[in-house]
N, C-alpha and C positions, 0 to 999 in steps of 0.2 A: 934522349932521343926516344926511348920506349914509350914515354907519357905521351910526346907528341904524336907519335905514329898510332897510338890508340885513340887518341882524340881527333886525329885527321880521318881516322877510318870512320868513327862514329858520325863524325860531321858528313862525310860522304854518303853514309848509309841515309841519315836523315834527310839530307837534300833530296836524294833520290825518291825517298818515300814523299815527301811533300811536294815536289817540284818536277818529277819525272814525266816524260812523255806519256807514260802508261796510265796516268790518272784519266778517270772518266770525265766526260764533259756533261753538264747538265743539259739534256736535249729537251727537256719538257716543253719548250716553246714550239717544237716541231707539230705537236698535235693540234695546235691552233690553226695550222694552215691546211689540214685535210680537207680536200676538195676546194681548195683556194690556191690561186697562183701564188708561188713564192716571192714575186715581185710586190705583192700586196703589202702594204703598211699597216700591219695588225698589232704588233706591240711596239710601243714607244715611237710611233711613227716611222719604224724602220721595217724593211723587208726581212724575210727569212735569213736570207745571205748575210745580213749585218748583226744577227743575234750573237752574243758573245760565246754561248755554248756551241752553236753551229760552227762559228769561226774556229774555235778550239778543236773540234772533232775533224773538221776538214783539215786543218793544218797538220794535225798528228797523222791523218790517213794519207794525205797528198805529197808531203815532204814540201820544203820551202819552195822549189822551183814550181812545181804545178800549183801549189796554194797561190803563189804571186800571179800566175797566169790566170787563175780564176777570179782574183780580185780585179784584173782588168777587163774581165768578161762582160758583156753587154747583159747577159741573163734574159734578154728578150728575144724572141717570144720564149715562153716557158709553158709548161704545163700543170695542172693543178696536182697537188701533192696526193699521192696514193699511200693507202696503209694496207698491209696485209692482215690485219686484225690480230696480229701477235706482237705488237710493239716494233715492227720495222717498217720504215717508210721509205718510199722512193721519190726522189725530187728531181726534175729533169729541166734544164734550161739550155739554151743555145749559148755558145760563147762568143760567136761572130754572127751577127744578124744578117750580113751579106753572103755567108756560107755557112749556114746553119746546119745542112746535112752533113758537112765536113768537119764541124767544130761545134761540139755540144758535150754535156756531161749528165750523168744520171748519178746522184748521190745516195747512197743508202744509209740511213741512220737507224741505228739499233738502240733505242731508248735504255733498255736495261743495262747494256755493257756502257753506254756513254760513248759510242765509237761510230765512226763513218767508214764506208768503203765506197770508192767512186770508180765508175766505168768512164774513161775520158777518151773522147775521139777528137783527133786533130789532123788537119790536112795541110799540104804545102801550098795553101792558096785554092781559090775557086777552081774546081775541076782537077786539082792536083791529087797526089798520092795520098790516101786516107789510111791513118794508123790507129788502131784502138788500144788502150792501156788499161790495166787494172792497178788501181792506186789502193794500198792498204799498209798500214804501219809506217808510213814514209817510204815505202818500197814501190817501184813501178814494174809491171810486168806486161810485156807486149801479148796481145791477144790475136786470135786468128781473124781474118777478114770478117767484117760485120759482127764482131764479137760483143760490142755493145748493143746490138739489137734494136737499132733504130727501126721504128716501126712496128716493133712486137706489140701484141695485144695485151701481154703480161708485162708490166713493167719490172717484174722481179725476176725475169729469165735470167739476165746476166749475173744477178747475185747467187741464183742457184747454181748456174754452171761454173762460176769463177769464184764466188765468195764464201761458198760452202753452206748456205742457207738452205734449209731442208724444206 
């Protein structure tokens, strides 16, 4: 029993190191979209949203429920990818073209860390109640009204307020 327990422990530790959610995603592709719309098919005939590293970082940040919703999103219209010049990128898109003001997301990618954080806006339908959420490390946190800052001149304001970016 003791040998089995020791082997099981090492197996669990190794599995966590190689396959855990804490692994950094390769987000180097994001740089190719700076000043380009994320819907542009720049690498391998795919938009930014379909790049493997982007998908991995988003899934880790958003958790399964919000990630699944993001996969159903129209992502049109969208805005050119912004860089803060320090390896952080802001990517904005609509989730529902018919109600973009109430359903959109801004994804903040940190290239060095290989992670993402998301400001997610959802509504109860056109003209319905709007709620903003901060999504990071698979957790969601409700934000105050207009927390995602739609219309902000600085796309990094939500990250500075809620994500800890300086």
